[in-house]
N, C-alpha and C positions, 0 to 999 in steps of 0.2 A: 510512428512518429513522422515516418517519410511523407505521409499526406498532409501533415500539418506544418510544413516548413515556415509558411507565412505568419503562424502563430507561436512559434518557438524562437526564443532568443538563443538560448544554449540548453544543452543537455549534459549529464554526467553519468557514466555508469560507475556506480559506488563500488569500492573495494571491501574487503572483509578483514576483520581481526587486527587492525592497527589504529593507533591513535589518530593517523592521517585521514582517516575516513569518517564519514557521518554515521553515528550510531545512537540508538535509542535503547536505554535499559527497560527490560520487562522482567516479570516473575512468572516462572512455570518450572516445575509445580510450585506450590505456595513455599514461600521461604527461600527459593533458589533463584538468585538473579543473574540474568545473562544480558548480552548486548546484542541487539540485531541491527544489521547494516541494510537499509532499504536497497533495493536494487537500482533504481534510477531518481535522480533529481533533475526535473525539468523547469527551467525558467521561462515563463511565457511573457510575450510582448506587452501584455496588459498588466504586468507586475505580479501575478500570482506564481507561486513556486510549488510545482507538484512534486509529492514525494510517493514513490510507488515501490511495492514488493510484489513482484511477478511469482505467480504460483501456476501450476499445471491443474487441469481439470479432474486429475486423479490424486490430488494431494493427499498423501498417506497421513499427514499430520493436521488435516484441517480442522479437526475438533481440539486439538492439543496446543502445539507449539504456534501453528498460524493463527489459532484464535486469540491466544496471549498477545502475539505481535500486533495483529489488526486492531485489538481493543486498545492497546497502549499507544499505538500510532495515532488513533482517532482522539485519545486522550491529551497527546503531545500537541496535535494541531489544535485543539481547543484552547489549551493553556498558552500558546502564543498568539494571544489576542493582537489584531491589527497587523500581522504580519503576512497576511494574503496567502496563507498555506492551504494546501488541499491535498487529498491523496488517498491512499488505501491499498488494499490487496487488489491486485489486477490478474485477470484471466482472459486469454485469447480463446475465444469461441468461434464457431463457423461464421456468425455474422459480424466479427469484430471484437475489440477489446472491451472487456466489461469491468467494472470497478465496484468494489463494495465500500462505502464510506459509513456504514452503521455504527454506532457506539457499542453494539452487542453483535458479534460476530456469530452467525448461526450456520456452521458447515453441514449440520445433519439436514437441513433443508435442501442443500444442493444435491447431497446423496440421494435424495428423494426426487431430483429433477426439478425442484422449486428454485427458481432463480430471481424471485420477486425482490430480494434484497440487492440486487445488483442492477446497475444501469449502464448505459453506454458510455465510455470514456470519451469525454469531449473537452477539447482544448479551447 
């Protein structure tokens, strides 16, 4: 975010497990409801609000909990029509931050070193 100071109005490191923080309900496994708290909210000068859940390239839950969170986040963003939301799962790679904003999250591809569903995170 440091390289984008001119594009960022404010950012917030979200907390966890309290009603004071921003959370999104998701289901995993089937029938079990959880709330996840995206790591960062970033308000951009252009009016967009980014919602980001950061993960490690070696995410051990990529095909399970992270998949459920990623897909629910995209559903949430789509439901909030007109609110200029964007976001997704973000991962830091050698060439910078990448984001996955697909409605279907496929971690299996990443484990095969196929990062085609990911794009450079741009503000």
